[in-house]
Kinemage of the C-alpha trace (Angstrom):
@kinemage 1
@onewidth
@group {chain A} dominant
@subgroup {mainchain}
@vectorlist {calphas} color= white
{ca met a 1} P 101.207 70.309 191.602
{ca val a 2} L 101.770 67.370 190.189
{ca pro a 3} L 100.396 66.040 187.728
{ca thr a 4} L 99.174 70.120 186.727
{ca phe a 5} L 103.516 70.910 186.844
{ca lys a 6} L 106.885 69.589 187.893
{ca lys a 7} L 109.450 70.680 189.410
{ca gly a 8} L 111.141 73.140 187.654
{ca asp a 9} L 108.570 73.780 185.220
{ca phe a 10} L 107.933 77.540 184.175
{ca ile a 11} L 105.352 80.038 185.021
{ca ile a 12} L 104.148 82.736 184.370
{ca ile a 13} L 101.668 84.481 186.993
{ca lys a 14} L 99.630 87.731 187.077
{ca arg a 15} L 97.768 89.774 189.787
{ca gln a 16} L 94.425 90.135 189.692
{ca thr a 17} L 91.669 92.064 190.976
{ca glu a 18} L 89.868 88.691 192.155
{ca tyr a 19} L 90.056 85.262 192.577
{ca ala a 20} L 87.847 82.189 192.235
{ca val a 21} L 87.839 78.824 193.253
{ca gly a 22} L 89.799 76.352 191.159
{ca asp a 23} L 92.228 79.018 190.552
{ca ile a 24} L 96.237 78.006 190.713
{ca ile a 25} L 98.122 80.737 192.888
{ca thr a 26} L 101.345 81.793 193.871
{ca tyr a 27} L 101.128 83.075 197.315
{ca ile a 28} L 103.691 84.630 199.765
{ca val a 29} L 103.840 82.215 203.058
{ca arg a 30} L 106.007 83.777 206.002
{ca glu a 31} L 107.187 81.513 208.870
{ca glu a 32} L 110.000 82.341 211.840
{ca asn a 33} L 112.528 82.829 209.726
{ca gln a 34} L 111.382 81.943 206.403
{ca thr a 35} L 109.603 83.745 203.503
{ca tyr a 36} L 109.108 81.631 200.795
{ca tyr a 37} L 106.503 80.852 197.316
{ca val a 38} L 104.151 78.489 197.055
{ca thr a 39} L 101.705 77.396 194.133
{ca his a 40} L 98.048 75.754 194.424
{ca arg a 41} L 94.809 75.708 193.671
{ca ile a 42} L 91.969 77.830 194.965
{ca ile a 43} L 89.229 75.265 196.268
{ca glu a 44} L 87.298 77.328 198.852
{ca lys a 45} L 87.055 81.188 198.883
{ca asn a 46} L 85.763 82.620 202.182
{ca glu a 47} L 85.533 86.981 201.866
{ca asp a 48} L 89.363 88.013 201.925
{ca glu a 49} L 90.686 84.164 202.976
{ca tyr a 50} L 91.031 81.409 200.178
{ca ile a 51} L 91.496 77.990 200.786
{ca thr a 52} L 93.851 76.299 198.783
{ca lys a 53} L 94.852 72.583 197.925
{ca gly a 54} L 98.267 71.050 195.826
{ca asp a 55} L 96.752 68.993 193.123
{ca ala a 56} L 98.761 65.804 194.787
{ca asn a 57} L 97.965 66.124 198.157
{ca asn a 58} L 95.255 64.678 199.901
{ca arg a 59} L 93.849 67.156 201.779
{ca glu a 60} L 93.919 70.787 202.056
{ca asp a 61} L 96.771 73.235 203.237
{ca leu a 62} L 96.441 74.011 206.855
{ca gln a 63} L 96.317 77.472 206.305
{ca ser a 64} L 94.523 79.971 204.673
{ca val a 65} L 95.602 82.715 201.913
{ca lys a 66} L 95.056 86.518 202.587
{ca ser a 67} L 93.978 88.358 199.531
{ca asp a 68} L 96.844 90.371 200.285
{ca asp a 69} L 99.622 87.455 200.513
{ca ile a 70} L 98.486 86.392 196.611
{ca lys a 71} L 101.349 87.594 194.046
{ca gly a 72} L 99.254 86.651 190.714
{ca lys a 73} L 97.406 83.989 189.120
{ca val a 74} L 98.878 80.813 187.033
{ca leu a 75} L 98.358 81.878 183.350
{ca phe a 76} L 100.930 80.278 181.784
{ca his a 77} L 102.900 77.171 182.543
{ca lys a 78} L 106.138 74.641 180.514
C-alpha cells in the first residue's frame, strides 16, 4: 500500500456494515496451507464481492474479496 502505508506501519481497523469504493480494508486470504491478511483499497463493488488493488500495484488483485472475508476498514494508521 505504499505510498499510503509503509512496511511496519500500525493500523486500526473496524468492522463495518457496508464498504464502499475507495475504502481501505483488511481481509483474510486462505490458500492451500496458508492463511494471511491483506490490506488493499476497494476499487469496485459487485453485489457481495469486492475488487481490490494495492496502491502501488499496476493492476487489480486476481481474486475478488467476499464480504465474509473482510475483517474491517482501516480507520487510522501511523
